[in-house]
ZANU-61505 format. One line per 8 residues: number of its first residue (from 0); their letters; for each residue x, y, z of N, C-alpha, C. Coordinates in nm, 2 decimals. Last residue first. Example, Ala and Ser with C-alpha at 12.3 -4.5 7.8 and 13.67 -1.06 7.14 Angstrom:
// ZANU-61505
1> sa> 1.28/-0.22/0.71/1.37/-0.11/0.71/1.29/0.00/0.79 ~ 1.32/-0.57/0.78/1.23/-0.45/0.78/1.32/-0.33/0.78
END
This chain:
// ZANU-61505
222> pllwdnnq> -3.81/1.12/0.90/-3.81/1.27/0.84/-3.66/1.29/0.79 ~ -3.97/0.87/0.73/-3.89/0.86/0.85/-3.82/1.07/0.78 ~ -4.12/0.74/0.54/-4.19/0.83/0.63/-4.11/0.87/0.75 ~ -3.93/0.69/0.34/-4.03/0.79/0.29/-4.08/0.89/0.42 ~ -3.61/0.57/0.41/-3.73/0.52/0.46/-3.84/0.68/0.40 ~ -3.33/0.49/0.22/-3.40/0.60/0.28/-3.57/0.59/0.27 ~ -3.09/0.28/0.13/-3.21/0.23/0.21/-3.25/0.39/0.31 ~ -2.95/0.27/-0.20/-2.98/0.29/-0.10/-3.14/0.30/0.01
214> alaetirk> -2.95/0.23/-0.46/-2.88/0.14/-0.35/-2.88/0.19/-0.18 ~ -3.07/0.34/-0.62/-2.96/0.40/-0.60/-2.92/0.34/-0.50 ~ -3.32/0.18/-0.66/-3.22/0.23/-0.76/-3.09/0.29/-0.75 ~ -3.40/0.25/-0.38/-3.38/0.13/-0.43/-3.27/0.12/-0.56 ~ -3.47/0.49/-0.46/-3.40/0.52/-0.35/-3.30/0.38/-0.39 ~ -3.72/0.50/-0.64/-3.59/0.60/-0.64/-3.48/0.55/-0.60 ~ -3.90/0.32/-0.44/-3.83/0.27/-0.61/-3.70/0.37/-0.65 ~ -3.90/0.48/-0.27/-3.85/0.33/-0.26/-3.80/0.31/-0.39
206> wrmentad> -4.10/0.70/-0.36/-3.94/0.71/-0.30/-3.87/0.60/-0.30 ~ -4.32/0.57/-0.49/-4.23/0.61/-0.57/-4.10/0.66/-0.51 ~ -4.43/0.46/-0.18/-4.36/0.36/-0.29/-4.28/0.39/-0.40 ~ -4.48/0.70/-0.04/-4.38/0.63/-0.01/-4.35/0.54/-0.13 ~ -4.67/0.83/-0.24/-4.50/0.92/-0.21/-4.42/0.79/-0.17 ~ -4.84/0.59/-0.45/-4.80/0.68/-0.33/-4.70/0.72/-0.34 ~ -4.90/0.41/-0.71/-4.81/0.56/-0.68/-4.83/0.65/-0.59 ~ -4.93/0.13/-0.79/-4.91/0.21/-0.67/-4.83/0.29/-0.71
198> vqnagtev> -5.19/0.02/-0.97/-5.03/0.10/-0.97/-5.06/0.13/-0.86 ~ -5.32/-0.28/-1.13/-5.30/-0.19/-0.99/-5.20/-0.15/-1.00 ~ -5.56/-0.49/-1.32/-5.42/-0.42/-1.33/-5.41/-0.32/-1.20 ~ -5.81/-0.52/-1.39/-5.72/-0.65/-1.43/-5.61/-0.60/-1.36 ~ -5.99/-0.34/-1.31/-6.05/-0.50/-1.31/-5.93/-0.61/-1.32 ~ -5.78/-0.13/-1.16/-5.86/-0.14/-1.27/-5.92/-0.29/-1.21 ~ -5.63/0.19/-0.99/-5.67/0.01/-1.00/-5.83/0.00/-1.09 ~ -5.39/0.36/-0.85/-5.50/0.36/-0.96/-5.53/0.19/-0.98
190> qcggrevn> -5.36/0.57/-0.60/-5.35/0.44/-0.63/-5.46/0.42/-0.76 ~ -5.13/0.87/-0.51/-5.23/0.79/-0.53/-5.23/0.66/-0.60 ~ -5.02/1.19/-0.35/-4.99/1.01/-0.40/-5.17/0.97/-0.48 ~ -5.07/1.39/-0.25/-4.95/1.40/-0.35/-4.95/1.28/-0.41 ~ -5.13/1.27/0.03/-5.16/1.39/-0.03/-5.00/1.38/-0.08 ~ -5.15/0.93/0.11/-5.07/1.08/0.16/-5.11/1.13/0.03 ~ -5.38/0.67/0.21/-5.28/0.74/0.07/-5.23/0.90/0.10 ~ -5.54/0.62/0.37/-5.40/0.52/0.36/-5.30/0.59/0.26
182> sdehiqwh> -5.77/0.67/0.32/-5.70/0.77/0.45/-5.56/0.73/0.42 ~ -5.90/0.76/0.02/-5.85/0.64/0.11/-5.74/0.73/0.22 ~ -6.18/0.79/-0.19/-6.10/0.85/-0.08/-6.05/0.74/-0.02 ~ -6.18/0.79/-0.56/-6.24/0.78/-0.39/-6.13/0.78/-0.34 ~ -6.34/0.84/-0.85/-6.24/0.89/-0.79/-6.30/0.85/-0.61 ~ -6.36/0.66/-1.13/-6.42/0.67/-1.04/-6.35/0.71/-0.94 ~ -6.39/0.68/-1.47/-6.30/0.70/-1.38/-6.36/0.70/-1.23 ~ -6.44/0.68/-1.79/-6.53/0.65/-1.69/-6.46/0.62/-1.55
174> dnaiedam> -6.32/0.78/-1.95/-6.27/0.64/-1.94/-6.35/0.62/-1.79 ~ -6.42/1.02/-2.00/-6.43/0.97/-2.12/-6.38/0.81/-2.08 ~ -6.47/1.16/-1.74/-6.57/1.12/-1.80/-6.58/1.03/-1.90 ~ -6.19/1.16/-1.65/-6.30/1.09/-1.59/-6.39/1.04/-1.65 ~ -6.07/1.34/-1.86/-6.03/1.21/-1.83/-6.10/1.12/-1.78 ~ -6.22/1.57/-1.84/-6.26/1.51/-1.94/-6.22/1.36/-1.93 ~ -6.12/1.65/-1.56/-6.28/1.61/-1.56/-6.34/1.54/-1.68 ~ -5.93/1.72/-1.44/-5.98/1.58/-1.51/-6.06/1.55/-1.56
166> yerllqmd> -5.96/1.95/-1.22/-5.84/1.91/-1.35/-5.87/1.80/-1.44 ~ -6.19/1.86/-1.05/-6.16/1.97/-1.15/-6.09/2.02/-1.28 ~ -6.15/1.59/-0.98/-6.24/1.62/-1.05/-6.24/1.76/-1.15 ~ -5.85/1.68/-0.85/-5.89/1.58/-0.99/-6.05/1.60/-1.08 ~ -5.96/1.83/-0.63/-5.87/1.93/-0.73/-5.85/1.78/-0.87 ~ -6.14/1.73/-0.44/-6.19/1.77/-0.58/-6.07/1.86/-0.65 ~ -5.95/1.53/-0.38/-6.03/1.44/-0.44/-6.10/1.54/-0.52 ~ -5.74/1.56/-0.18/-5.68/1.60/-0.32/-5.83/1.57/-0.44
158> drhvlira> -5.78/1.53/0.08/-5.79/1.68/0.01/-5.76/1.71/-0.12 ~ -5.81/1.25/0.08/-5.95/1.33/0.09/-5.94/1.48/0.04 ~ -5.59/1.07/-0.14/-5.61/1.13/-0.02/-5.79/1.23/0.00 ~ -5.74/0.88/-0.37/-5.64/0.96/-0.31/-5.68/1.03/-0.19 ~ -5.76/0.64/-0.63/-5.78/0.62/-0.48/-5.68/0.74/-0.43 ~ -5.96/0.55/-0.87/-5.83/0.63/-0.83/-5.85/0.63/-0.70 ~ -6.07/0.26/-1.05/-6.06/0.42/-0.95/-5.96/0.45/-0.93 ~ -6.27/0.13/-1.31/-6.17/0.18/-1.29/-6.19/0.30/-1.20
150> pkqihply> -6.44/-0.25/-1.35/-6.39/-0.09/-1.29/-6.30/0.01/-1.22 ~ -6.36/-0.22/-1.68/-6.40/-0.13/-1.55/-6.39/-0.26/-1.43 ~ -5.97/-0.12/-1.76/-6.10/-0.24/-1.76/-6.17/-0.19/-1.61 ~ -5.73/-0.03/-2.03/-5.87/0.00/-1.85/-5.96/-0.12/-1.88 ~ -5.44/-0.13/-2.05/-5.53/-0.10/-2.13/-5.65/-0.09/-1.96 ~ -5.16/-0.08/-1.94/-5.18/-0.14/-2.11/-5.33/-0.09/-2.13 ~ -5.11/0.19/-1.72/-5.17/0.11/-1.76/-5.16/0.06/-1.90 ~ -4.98/0.42/-1.75/-4.87/0.33/-1.73/-4.95/0.19/-1.76
142> hiadlvvp> -5.14/0.64/-1.75/-5.08/0.60/-1.90/-4.99/0.49/-1.88 ~ -5.22/0.65/-1.46/-5.30/0.61/-1.59/-5.25/0.54/-1.74 ~ -4.97/0.73/-1.40/-5.02/0.58/-1.34/-5.13/0.54/-1.44 ~ -4.96/0.97/-1.50/-4.85/0.89/-1.54/-4.90/0.77/-1.49 ~ -5.15/1.13/-1.39/-5.16/1.11/-1.53/-5.05/0.98/-1.58 ~ -5.07/1.11/-1.14/-5.21/1.02/-1.16/-5.21/1.03/-1.29 ~ -4.90/1.28/-1.13/-4.86/1.17/-1.09/-4.98/1.10/-1.12 ~ -4.97/1.52/-1.24/-4.90/1.46/-1.35/-4.85/1.30/-1.30
134> lltqsdvs> -5.14/1.58/-1.00/-5.16/1.60/-1.12/-5.12/1.49/-1.24 ~ -5.01/1.68/-0.77/-5.04/1.53/-0.79/-5.11/1.51/-0.94 ~ -4.95/1.91/-0.77/-4.87/1.80/-0.79/-4.89/1.67/-0.83 ~ -5.10/2.12/-0.69/-5.12/2.07/-0.79/-5.02/1.96/-0.87 ~ -5.06/2.20/-0.48/-5.19/2.08/-0.43/-5.16/2.04/-0.60 ~ -4.82/2.29/-0.29/-4.90/2.28/-0.44/-4.94/2.21/-0.46 ~ -4.76/2.26/-0.04/-4.78/2.42/-0.05/-4.81/2.40/-0.25 ~ -4.69/1.99/0.00/-4.78/2.06/0.10/-4.84/2.19/0.05
126> ikvklmak> -4.54/1.93/-0.23/-4.62/1.85/-0.21/-4.76/1.93/-0.12 ~ -4.29/2.07/-0.12/-4.35/2.09/-0.26/-4.48/2.03/-0.25 ~ -4.20/1.97/0.13/-4.26/2.09/0.12/-4.36/2.15/-0.01 ~ -4.14/1.69/-0.02/-4.25/1.74/0.07/-4.29/1.84/0.15 ~ -3.92/1.77/-0.18/-4.03/1.73/-0.20/-4.16/1.70/-0.11 ~ -3.78/1.87/0.06/-3.79/1.91/-0.02/-3.91/1.91/-0.15 ~ -3.73/1.62/0.15/-3.73/1.73/0.24/-3.83/1.84/0.15 ~ -3.57/1.48/-0.02/-3.70/1.42/0.03/-3.81/1.54/0.12
118> aidlalsl> -3.34/1.60/-0.09/-3.47/1.60/-0.17/-3.60/1.59/-0.13 ~ -3.23/1.57/0.14/-3.27/1.74/0.13/-3.37/1.71/0.02 ~ -3.22/1.25/0.16/-3.27/1.34/0.27/-3.31/1.49/0.27 ~ -3.03/1.21/-0.04/-3.16/1.20/-0.05/-3.26/1.27/0.04 ~ -2.81/1.37/0.04/-2.89/1.46/-0.05/-3.04/1.39/-0.11 ~ -2.69/1.22/0.28/-2.75/1.38/0.29/-2.84/1.43/0.17 ~ -2.69/1.00/0.09/-2.80/1.00/0.21/-2.80/1.12/0.19 ~ -2.46/1.07/-0.05/-2.58/1.07/-0.11/-2.69/1.04/-0.05
110> vddaiqed> -2.29/1.14/0.12/-2.29/1.24/0.03/-2.44/1.20/0.04 ~ -2.25/0.89/0.24/-2.26/0.95/0.37/-2.37/1.10/0.26 ~ -2.14/0.73/0.01/-2.26/0.70/0.09/-2.32/0.80/0.17 ~ -1.87/0.87/-0.02/-1.97/0.89/-0.12/-2.10/0.86/-0.06 ~ -1.78/0.77/0.23/-1.81/0.93/0.24/-1.89/0.95/0.08 ~ -1.73/0.55/0.17/-1.85/0.58/0.31/-1.87/0.70/0.30 ~ -1.57/0.54/-0.04/-1.68/0.47/-0.06/-1.84/0.52/0.08 ~ -1.38/0.61/0.06/-1.40/0.71/-0.01/-1.53/0.69/-0.03
102> sqelahsf> -1.28/0.45/0.26/-1.32/0.57/0.33/-1.38/0.64/0.20 ~ -1.26/0.25/0.08/-1.37/0.24/0.20/-1.38/0.35/0.22 ~ -1.01/0.33/-0.03/-1.11/0.32/-0.08/-1.23/0.29/0.01 ~ -0.83/0.38/0.23/-0.85/0.51/0.14/-1.02/0.47/0.07 ~ -0.84/0.07/0.26/-0.87/0.20/0.39/-0.96/0.29/0.31 ~ -0.67/0.02/0.05/-0.83/-0.06/0.04/-0.88/0.03/0.17 ~ -0.43/0.20/0.04/-0.54/0.18/-0.05/-0.68/0.09/-0.02 ~ -0.33/0.05/0.30/-0.40/0.18/0.36/-0.47/0.23/0.18
94> anmltlfs> -0.28/-0.22/0.20/-0.40/-0.15/0.31/-0.44/-0.06/0.36 ~ -0.13/-0.14/0.02/-0.25/-0.21/-0.04/-0.35/-0.18/0.10 ~ 0.09/-0.05/0.21/0.02/0.01/0.05/-0.11/-0.04/0.02 ~ 0.15/-0.30/0.32/0.11/-0.18/0.38/0.02/-0.06/0.29 ~ 0.23/-0.45/0.15/0.12/-0.50/0.24/0.08/-0.35/0.29 ~ 0.46/-0.32/0.06/0.37/-0.34/-0.06/0.25/-0.38/0.02 ~ 0.62/-0.32/0.27/0.60/-0.22/0.21/0.46/-0.21/0.14 ~ 0.69/-0.58/0.30/0.58/-0.55/0.40/0.55/-0.39/0.36
86> qqneqgra> 0.81/-0.63/0.06/0.69/-0.70/0.09/0.61/-0.61/0.18 ~ 1.04/-0.46/0.12/0.95/-0.41/0.02/0.82/-0.52/0.06 ~ 1.12/-0.61/0.36/1.11/-0.48/0.36/1.00/-0.44/0.30 ~ 1.22/-0.86/0.23/1.10/-0.86/0.34/1.04/-0.71/0.35 ~ 1.43/-0.77/0.03/1.26/-0.81/0.01/1.17/-0.81/0.12 ~ 1.61/-0.66/0.22/1.54/-0.56/0.15/1.40/-0.62/0.11 ~ 1.65/-0.90/0.36/1.60/-0.85/0.46/1.55/-0.68/0.34 ~ 1.76/-1.03/0.12/1.64/-1.08/0.20/1.60/-0.99/0.30
78> kakamgva> 1.99/-0.81/0.08/1.90/-0.83/-0.02/1.79/-0.90/0.05 ~ 2.14/-0.84/0.32/2.07/-0.73/0.29/1.95/-0.71/0.17 ~ 2.21/-1.11/0.32/2.14/-1.08/0.42/2.05/-0.94/0.40 ~ 2.37/-1.08/0.07/2.28/-1.19/0.10/2.16/-1.17/0.22 ~ 2.57/-0.89/0.19/2.52/-0.90/0.08/2.35/-0.94/0.07 ~ 2.66/-1.10/0.39/2.65/-0.93/0.40/2.54/-0.91/0.32 ~ 2.82/-1.30/0.26/2.68/-1.30/0.32/2.59/-1.18/0.34 ~ 2.97/-1.10/0.08/2.86/-1.21/0.01/2.76/-1.25/0.12
70> fgeqmgks> 3.18/-1.00/0.29/3.09/-0.94/0.19/2.97/-1.01/0.10 ~ 3.25/-1.23/0.38/3.18/-1.17/0.47/3.08/-1.08/0.40 ~ 3.44/-1.32/0.19/3.31/-1.42/0.24/3.20/-1.30/0.31 ~ 3.58/-1.14/0.14/3.52/-1.15/0.01/3.39/-1.21/0.06 ~ 3.71/-1.10/0.41/3.65/-0.98/0.38/3.55/-0.99/0.22 ~ 3.83/-1.37/0.38/3.72/-1.32/0.47/3.65/-1.22/0.45 ~ 4.01/-1.30/0.14/3.93/-1.37/0.12/3.77/-1.39/0.25 ~ 4.16/-1.09/0.25/4.09/-1.08/0.16/4.00/-1.19/0.12
62> yaekrase> 4.27/-1.24/0.49/4.21/-1.10/0.53/4.12/-1.12/0.40 ~ 4.43/-1.42/0.35/4.32/-1.48/0.48/4.23/-1.37/0.49 ~ 4.61/-1.27/0.23/4.55/-1.33/0.15/4.40/-1.40/0.23 ~ 4.76/-1.16/0.45/4.67/-1.09/0.36/4.56/-1.17/0.30 ~ 4.82/-1.39/0.57/4.77/-1.29/0.62/4.67/-1.21/0.56 ~ 5.00/-1.47/0.39/4.90/-1.58/0.42/4.79/-1.46/0.44 ~ 5.20/-1.26/0.36/5.10/-1.30/0.27/5.02/-1.38/0.28 ~ 5.31/-1.30/0.65/5.24/-1.18/0.59/5.13/-1.17/0.45
54> fiqtiqes> 5.40/-1.53/0.62/5.32/-1.53/0.68/5.23/-1.42/0.66 ~ 5.59/-1.43/0.41/5.51/-1.55/0.36/5.39/-1.57/0.46 ~ 5.76/-1.28/0.49/5.70/-1.20/0.41/5.59/-1.34/0.38 ~ 5.88/-1.39/0.72/5.78/-1.33/0.73/5.70/-1.29/0.66 ~ 6.05/-1.59/0.57/5.91/-1.66/0.64/5.82/-1.54/0.71 ~ 6.20/-1.40/0.48/6.13/-1.51/0.42/5.99/-1.57/0.45 ~ 6.33/-1.34/0.71/6.26/-1.22/0.61/6.16/-1.28/0.51 ~ 6.48/-1.58/0.75/6.34/-1.53/0.87/6.32/-1.38/0.83
46> evatskkq> 6.61/-1.59/0.59/6.53/-1.71/0.54/6.42/-1.63/0.65 ~ 6.80/-1.38/0.61/6.75/-1.38/0.49/6.60/-1.47/0.51 ~ 6.90/-1.43/0.90/6.83/-1.34/0.85/6.75/-1.33/0.75 ~ 7.06/-1.66/0.79/6.95/-1.65/0.87/6.83/-1.55/0.87 ~ 7.27/-1.55/0.58/7.16/-1.67/0.57/7.03/-1.68/0.67 ~ 7.41/-1.39/0.84/7.32/-1.32/0.68/7.22/-1.43/0.62 ~ 7.52/-1.56/0.95/7.38/-1.51/1.03/7.31/-1.44/0.93 ~ 7.69/-1.72/0.78/7.57/-1.77/0.84/7.44/-1.72/0.90
38> lpsagnra> 7.84/-1.47/0.78/7.76/-1.57/0.67/7.64/-1.64/0.69 ~ 7.97/-1.44/1.01/7.89/-1.34/0.97/7.75/-1.42/0.81 ~ 7.91/-1.80/1.17/7.96/-1.70/1.09/7.86/-1.58/1.09 ~ 7.79/-1.87/1.51/7.79/-1.84/1.36/7.84/-1.73/1.29 ~ 8.02/-1.87/1.78/7.90/-1.88/1.77/7.92/-1.89/1.60 ~ 8.23/-1.92/1.96/8.18/-1.84/2.01/8.04/-1.82/1.96 ~ 8.38/-2.08/1.72/8.38/-2.15/1.86/8.25/-2.06/1.95 ~ 8.40/-1.91/1.50/8.30/-2.00/1.51/8.33/-2.08/1.64
30> gtvsqnde> 8.56/-1.69/1.63/8.43/-1.65/1.60/8.33/-1.80/1.58 ~ 8.79/-1.87/1.62/8.73/-1.80/1.76/8.58/-1.78/1.74 ~ 8.84/-1.91/1.36/8.79/-1.98/1.45/8.76/-1.92/1.60 ~ 8.86/-1.61/1.32/8.74/-1.67/1.26/8.71/-1.80/1.38 ~ 9.06/-1.51/1.45/8.98/-1.46/1.52/8.84/-1.54/1.41 ~ 9.22/-1.69/1.30/9.25/-1.72/1.47/9.10/-1.62/1.52 ~ 9.24/-1.56/1.06/9.24/-1.70/1.10/9.20/-1.75/1.23 ~ 9.36/-1.31/1.16/9.22/-1.31/1.09/9.17/-1.46/1.11
22> sfssmewr> 9.62/-1.35/1.26/9.55/-1.31/1.34/9.39/-1.34/1.28 ~ 9.75/-1.50/1.01/9.72/-1.59/1.10/9.62/-1.49/1.22 ~ 9.72/-1.24/0.87/9.66/-1.35/0.86/9.64/-1.47/0.95 ~ 9.93/-1.14/1.03/9.80/-1.01/1.02/9.70/-1.12/0.97 ~ 10.15/-1.24/0.97/10.04/-1.22/1.14/9.94/-1.18/1.16 ~ 10.20/-1.20/0.73/10.19/-1.33/0.78/10.10/-1.32/0.92 ~ 10.25/-0.95/0.72/10.11/-0.97/0.64/10.12/-1.14/0.71 ~ 10.47/-0.90/0.86/10.37/-0.84/0.92/10.22/-0.91/0.85
14> eyatqqek> 10.63/-1.07/0.72/10.61/-1.12/0.86/10.49/-1.03/0.90 ~ 10.63/-0.92/0.50/10.61/-1.06/0.49/10.58/-1.12/0.62 ~ 10.77/-0.68/0.58/10.63/-0.70/0.48/10.56/-0.84/0.52 ~ 10.96/-0.73/0.90/10.95/-0.73/0.73/10.80/-0.71/0.67 ~ 10.95/-0.59/1.17/10.92/-0.69/1.09/10.88/-0.67/0.96 ~ 11.01/-0.36/1.35/11.09/-0.46/1.30/11.09/-0.53/1.23 ~ 10.77/-0.28/1.41/10.83/-0.18/1.29/10.97/-0.24/1.28 ~ 10.69/-0.52/1.61/10.60/-0.44/1.49/10.71/-0.38/1.38
6> pvkldsm> 10.90/-0.69/1.77/10.84/-0.57/1.74/10.81/-0.56/1.60 ~ 10.93/-1.03/1.79/11.02/-0.91/1.71/10.88/-0.81/1.70 ~ 10.89/-1.27/2.02/10.84/-1.18/1.93/10.92/-1.07/1.89 ~ 11.09/-1.55/1.97/11.11/-1.45/2.03/10.99/-1.35/1.95 ~ 11.06/-1.82/1.88/10.95/-1.77/2.00/10.94/-1.63/2.04 ~ 11.09/-1.86/1.58/11.17/-1.85/1.70/11.02/-1.81/1.77 ~ 11.04/-2.14/1.35/11.00/-2.02/1.37/11.04/-1.97/1.51
END
């Protein structure tokens, strides 16, 4: 082939194709010398994308696993905390219920004590203004005895002696009761004594029986 360069417009079609092929081959060789070919670059890009996808998939998997483990741990802690709170709430409710019961009991005791004080005051007033309140007390005491043995005595306050002689004349005569004064017996009460038995029907003792039945300690002698 001649070294003379023929102008392009004077070259035949074959010569132009040959020169073009040679130019492309030359560029390929030059490209190979300068770096990777386009095919290699494309392959490298594909591999890089695959690696990126692998890392992204691994990251998402690790994130999902971490979320699941974290959720499980969080739920376990929440459950434990919920059980602790529930136990604390039950303890508080039991304490409140116990305190309420004690408060109710205290209120009931206070109301009952007040009612007894009022009843005691009313009885004392009735005894002081109505002397005949002694009569059923004496009759109940006598009837409580299983039998009457001599000597049979009725001990009353001095101011109640005449009342018994007046209203219980028949009973006194039939059973030979003796009426005696006792300064330790308050008006409205009495003590009945026979040879074998004794019945304490004083105001203090009768009131004590009532308060003990109600599980209360309310002294008759106190105002």
